[in-house]
N, C-alpha and C positions, 0 to 999 in steps of 0.2 A: 503493497500498499504506499500512495506516494505521500512526504507531510503535507501536501494541500486534502489531498484525501484526506488523510485523518485528522487532521485543525474541522474539514466539513461532517464528517463523523459525529466527532466531537459539539460541533454547535448544533446537529442536527438532533444528538442525544439529549444533552442539555434541554433542548425547545420544549422536544413530546414529555423528559420531566415533568419540566417547570404548567404545562400544559396539563399532564394528570393531574401534579398537586394542584391546582386551581380547579380542576373540574371534580377531584374529593371535598375541597373546600366550600364549589359550590352548593353540593350535595347534604353537607354538613348540616343539621338540623338546628333553627335559631329554639334556641331556649329562652324561655321566659322564667323568672326563676317567681313564683309566690307564696308569699309570706302572709298566710292569715291563719285568724283563728279557727282550727281544730279541734280546738278541749274551751271548757269552760262557758261563762257567761254567755259569751257573744259566738259560740260552736250554731247556732243557727245560722246568724249575718256568714258564716265564712263557708257555710254550704254551701248556700243563694252565691257567696262569688265564686266555691267550687261548679260547679254544676253552671253557671253563664261563660266561664273564659273554656270549661270542654265542650262544651257546647256549640262555642267560635270558630273552636281550633279543629272541633273534627270536622264542620262544614267550612274552614278553608283549607284543611290540608287535604279532603276529597277532590276541591276544586282547584288545585294541582300546588297546594301553597303557597308562599309570600317567595318570590323569581323564582319557583323553585325548587325550592325549600321548608321541611315539615318544619310546623311549630313542634316544641318540645316541654310540656310543661312538667315544672320540676317542685314538687311545694312541701313547702317549712307549717309546722303549725308555730306563729308568732303569740299563742293565750290572750292574744288583746293585753301586753304587757312590751313597753317600751325595748326595757333593757334586751329582754330575749329576742326581740323584731331583730337588733339590732344584731346581735350574735348569728341568727338563722340567715341576717343579709349576706352577713360576712360571709359564711360560710360558705350563699351561695355565688357572691362577687369571683372569690380569692376561690374556692378549693370549684364549684362548679362551673365557674366560669360563663352565668348568664348574659345573652347580649340587653336584658330591658328586665326588667322586675315590676311586679306589681301584687295586689292583695289584701296592704296594710287598713287595719278596719281605726282602732284607736285613732283614735285625732295623734294621737303620742309620739303613736305606736312611727304614725308617716313624716310627721316632724323628723326624728330621731335617723328613722331608717332614709329621708332627705341629704342629712346632712352622712351621712356613711357613703349614698351614690355619689357625690358629690367627692368622698374621700378614692371615690374608687373610681370618678370618671367613667356612671355610669347613669342612665335615666331612670327614674321610676314614674307611676303614676297610681293613684288611688282612684278607687271607682266606688268609696265607703262614704270617709271619713267628713267630717260637719264642717268640725274648725274654720270660722272665718279665715285666721292667724295664717292657715296653710295656704295661700294667694295672697295674704295681704303685709302684716308688718312680717312677719315670719318668712318669704317666698324664697325661693329657689331655682338659679335658674335649672337644674334638675329635675325637678319635678313639677307633674302633671297633672289632672285636676278632672278628670271626665264626665264625673255626677255633679247635684248642684249644692253647689256651699249653708251654710247654716243661712245665710242673708236672700240669698234669693228665697227658697225655704219662708220666709218667715213675711218677707213681701205677699206674697201669697197668699197666709193663711194669718196675716194681721188684716188686709183689708176683707177677710169673708169674715173674723170675725167682731167687725166694727160693722159688719152692717147683721149680727145679730144679736151683738148686744153690744148698740154705741155708748161709747165713757164708761166701759165696762172695767170695773175691780180685779187687779188680776195678782196670782198668787204663779210664784215659780218654787219649783220643785227641780233639779237638777245631777245625775250625777259628777260624782266630784270629778274631775278632767279635766282633760284640755277642752273637749268637747263638750261636756256638760258646760263649764263653767261660760264659752265662748256664745254656744245654742242657747242661754237663757238672757246673756246679754244684746243679744242680737235681736232677739227677740221681746223685750225689753221697749231698746231703745227704738222697735222701728212700729209697737201696737200701742206706745204713751205719745207718738208723734201723729198717732190717728187719734188720739183724745181721751186714751184710759190711763188709771189708773195703779199703779207699784203698790201693793198690802201687804207686802213680805216675800222671801224665798227661803228656802233649803238646798243642803246640797249633802248626797247622801254617797258613801266607800260607795264602789262595784260589790254588786255577788248581792247586796244586803239583803239579807232573809227577812227582816224586820222596820215595815216601814209604819203600823202604829204608832213610831214612835214621836212623827211630825204633826202627827193627826190635831194635837191639839191648838197648838200654830196655826193650822189651817184654821179651825173650828174657829180657833179667836178673832182671823183675817177678813172675813164674813167672806168670799173673793165668792163673784159671778164665773169667772173662766178661771179653774186650774193650764199652767202650761208646767208640761211637763217633755226632758229629754232624754230617762231610761231605756233603755232597749235591752232586746232579750229577754231571758227567762225574769229578768229585773221586772218587767210590766211587767209581766203575769204575776207575779207577787203584789206590786205597788195596785193595779187595779182589783184582784178578788179582792184585797183586802178591803180596799176605799168599798163596795160593793156590800164588803160582810158587814161594815162600821156606815154603811146607810148614808156614806155623804158624796156619794156622783148623784144627789136626788137635786136638785134646783139651779146643779152646776154646767156650766160648760166645760166640758174635758178634753183639748187640742194638744198639740205636742211634736218634737221631732219627725221628721220622714219615718228614722228608725225605729220610734217607736213602737208603734205597732203593726207588722209585717203578716206576711202568708207563711213565715215560719210558726209566729205562735198566739197568733188570732184563735186555733181550735181551741189552747190550753185556754189560756182566759174567757171565753166564751162571751157569756150576755156580757162578761162586765166592760167592754166592748165595743158594747153599742150606743151610738152617738160619739165617739173619738170622732175625731178631724184633724187632717193635719193637709203642710203644705210638701207635695214632692214631686219629681222628679218622673214617674212611673206610672201607670195605671195599666190592669192588665184590658180597661173598657177602652186605652183608647183605638180610636177607630182606624184605623189603616192599613195597607192589606200587607206592612212591615211585622205588625205592632201582633197581627190575628197569625200571621205565620210563623212569627217568634214564641206566641203562646203554646200553638199546637207541639211545639217542635221543641218546644221544654217538657211540657206536661207530659208528651212520649216519652221522653227520654229520663226521667224526674220522680215520672208520677207526681208532681206535682206543681203548683202553679208558681210561675216565678214572681218577685219583688221588683225594688228596685237597686237591689244589692245586685241579683240574678243578672234585672234587662242591662246594668250598667258595668258588668263584668261582661259579659258579651258585646258589647259596642265597642270593652276597650281594645279586643282586641283586631276585629274592626282598620280601627284606630290607628292601631301600629302596623296594621298590614298598610295600609294607604301612607303611613308617610313614611316606612320601608322604601316602599314602592315611589314614592316623590320625589326619597333620598339619594334612591339605586344603592342604598347602603344600609348598615347597619355599625356605622361607627358613629360616636355620642356624638359628634360638632354638627354634624349633616342631619342625622337623624330628628336634632333638638331644633335646628334649621326648618325644617320640613313639618314637621309637627304646630310651628307655631300660625296660625289663622288659617289653621285643613279645615276643610273641612266635610264631613262625611254622616254616610247615614247611620241610623240607629232602629230601634223601636220607638223611640218616642218622638222619632222625625229625626229633619235635619237639625246634628250642634255643630255648632263653631269652636273652636279653643285659641281661645286670645291668647295673644302674643304676649301682649305687657305681661301680664300675672300665670299665667299657663291654668286659668280657666275657662271648662265647659259653657259656654251661654247658650242655654235651650229654653226650653217651652216649660212652664209651672204649670202643676193644676195643686184645687185644692180638694183632698178624698175626702172620705165619710163613712165611717163604719157603721151596716145596717146589717142585722142579722147572720153575720158571718160574711158578708161583703163587701167590701171598698165601689163608692159609686164614687164619679165625680160629680161634682158641686158645683165648680169656679172655675177659671183659668186665669193664668197671666203669661203675654206673653213676653218671649228671651231678655229683649234688649232693654223693655218694662224691670223685668226681675233682676236680672246684674248684677247693674248697682255700678257704682265706680271703681279703675282701680287702680287699687290705691297700695301697688306691689314698687318697692321704690330697688333694690336690691341688684336688678337688673334691666 
């Protein structure tokens, strides 16, 4: 073999190797880490997150994946505990080498994992956490939120309450952590702006077993409206204990959109009747996209979707659209692609606001009657979103 032929052979071999490596890389799955509560009081929420993500992932993979690559979901239990969530997120970033992370429920977990994502130079998105701070004063360039924040929920719900009971006296009961205090503060500010008066507030530890210790304060305050943002199994205990002690009579009970869901409504039973909330989702949304989603979700899980399942389902399509727009999973390119992105979900079209990474979407007021969530009001996405208050990026 001549020297020229030898060099040419070497170049061809090198090119073939490079093509082979690139093809193998392109065929590798896109790994999405899911840090969500799979145990503890928020297990029902984590279950909906899992169901929503798995359904959308199955659909996307069956249709050819994302740029020819399959999506692989890797789950870790955050236990609704920020310190545990950080440990699990670090494991997913450093050991599993995930391309993206989602699933956090506890707002404190989302804030803590957001800092972890910044250090790892990766992106995360929450489909659940309500605390306004996530996309306002504690916003992060590496954190996105595809679900509605507390302020969006409050705008819709407060407008409905003001019509039912003008200038109402309102008492607040929230869980004692970031989300609970944030949702209470946001609804209080919104409803007071419509003429209501606050007559008291208490914050209970997560996984409280006995809410009767707060009933004396509630009775003494004589409110016309009770706002609460407890969630999961805590809601079951709060509302059933209120019913047992006769506190629900002549009282409008409203709350955050995660307070009564399809996961805990059966356990709450008749104590949930009349409860109303501002929400980014309802199974009653009359669109082809939502009807198709509800049918597929029920077939896969033998249960109705709630807002967590719907938002988690939509997250996969948000991620897919962003990767295809960026033509990459590179953090900087993906971030740029996500900002301003529009995509379709069971709730309708959403837009990811670039300035604070908060999704803009229509908001609904739903009220429980005989175990069913009925839409009783609606506010447009632009009206509900509020100003961009993020100043970090």
